C-alpha positions as CSV (number, residue, x, y, z in Angstrom):
1,X,-101.6,122.3,255.0
2,X,-98.2,123.5,254.2
3,X,-96.7,122.6,251.0
4,X,-93.8,120.1,251.2
5,X,-90.6,119.5,249.0
6,X,-89.4,116.2,248.5
7,X,-86.7,114.6,246.1
8,X,-88.3,112.1,243.7
9,X,-85.2,110.6,242.2
10,X,-86.8,108.2,240.0
11,X,-88.3,111.2,238.1
12,X,-85.2,113.3,238.3
13,X,-86.8,116.1,240.1
14,X,-87.9,117.8,243.2
15,X,-91.6,118.2,243.8
16,X,-93.5,120.6,245.8
17,X,-96.9,119.2,246.9
18,X,-100.0,120.0,249.1
19,X,-100.8,116.8,250.3
20,X,-101.4,114.7,247.2
21,X,-101.8,117.7,244.9
22,X,-98.6,118.5,242.8
23,X,-98.0,122.1,242.7
24,X,-94.8,122.2,240.8
25,X,-91.2,120.7,240.2
26,X,-87.6,121.2,239.5
27,X,-86.2,119.1,237.2
28,X,-82.5,118.0,237.4
29,X,-79.7,115.7,236.2
30,X,-77.4,114.1,238.7
31,X,-73.7,113.5,238.1
32,X,-72.3,112.1,241.4
33,X,-72.7,114.6,243.9
34,X,-73.6,117.5,241.5
35,X,-77.2,118.3,240.8
36,X,-77.9,120.2,237.5
37,X,-81.1,122.0,237.6
38,X,-82.6,122.1,234.1
39,X,-86.1,123.3,234.4
40,X,-88.5,124.8,237.2
41,X,-92.2,124.9,236.8
42,X,-95.0,125.7,239.2
43,X,-98.9,125.8,239.0
44,X,-99.7,129.5,238.7
45,X,-103.4,128.6,238.9
46,X,-103.0,127.5,242.5
47,X,-103.7,130.9,243.8
48,X,-100.4,130.7,245.9
49,X,-97.5,132.9,245.6
50,X,-94.0,132.1,246.5
51,X,-94.3,128.3,245.4
52,X,-91.2,128.5,243.2
53,X,-89.1,130.1,245.9
54,X,-90.1,127.4,248.5
55,X,-89.4,124.7,246.0
56,X,-85.9,125.9,245.1
57,X,-85.0,126.6,248.6
58,X,-86.2,123.2,249.8
59,X,-84.3,121.5,246.9
60,X,-81.1,123.4,247.6
61,X,-81.2,122.7,251.4
62,X,-81.7,119.2,250.5
63,X,-78.5,119.1,248.1
64,X,-76.6,120.8,250.9
65,X,-77.7,118.3,253.5
66,X,-76.4,115.5,251.3
67,X,-73.0,117.3,250.8
68,X,-73.6,118.1,247.2
69,X,-73.2,121.0,244.7
70,X,-75.4,122.5,242.0
71,X,-75.2,123.8,238.5
72,X,-78.1,126.2,238.1
73,X,-78.6,126.0,234.4
74,X,-82.4,126.8,235.0
75,X,-82.8,130.5,234.9
76,X,-85.3,130.5,237.8
77,X,-82.8,128.7,240.0
78,X,-80.0,130.8,239.0
79,X,-81.8,133.9,239.8
80,X,-83.0,132.7,243.1
81,X,-79.4,131.9,244.0
82,X,-78.3,135.3,243.0
83,X,-81.0,136.9,245.2
84,X,-79.9,134.6,248.0
85,X,-76.1,134.6,248.2
86,X,-76.1,132.4,251.3
87,X,-76.6,129.5,248.7
88,X,-73.9,130.6,246.3
89,X,-71.3,128.4,247.9
90,X,-73.5,125.4,246.5
91,X,-72.7,126.4,242.9
92,X,-70.0,124.6,240.9
93,X,-69.0,124.6,237.3
94,X,-70.1,121.8,234.9
95,X,-67.4,119.1,234.9
96,X,-65.9,120.0,238.2
């Protein structure tokens, strides 16, 4: 089964799951249409590589689909966007 990414607003995070198994999460704070990513964590013991990238891309794709913007306070999210400049248009400054 392929891992899936979904928004879990009641927990203020995006999750990546394989069926019912939680493989990681990207925590956020929302301010209107702006999603401030604060922390990302994936299960290193799952034996799967690329989970963090899959999680961040899925979360950013969801933010884009909803017409939002992001503030990448999390170093992993910030680094991922730097490596994928096609997502740089989503980045906004805090308070904008």
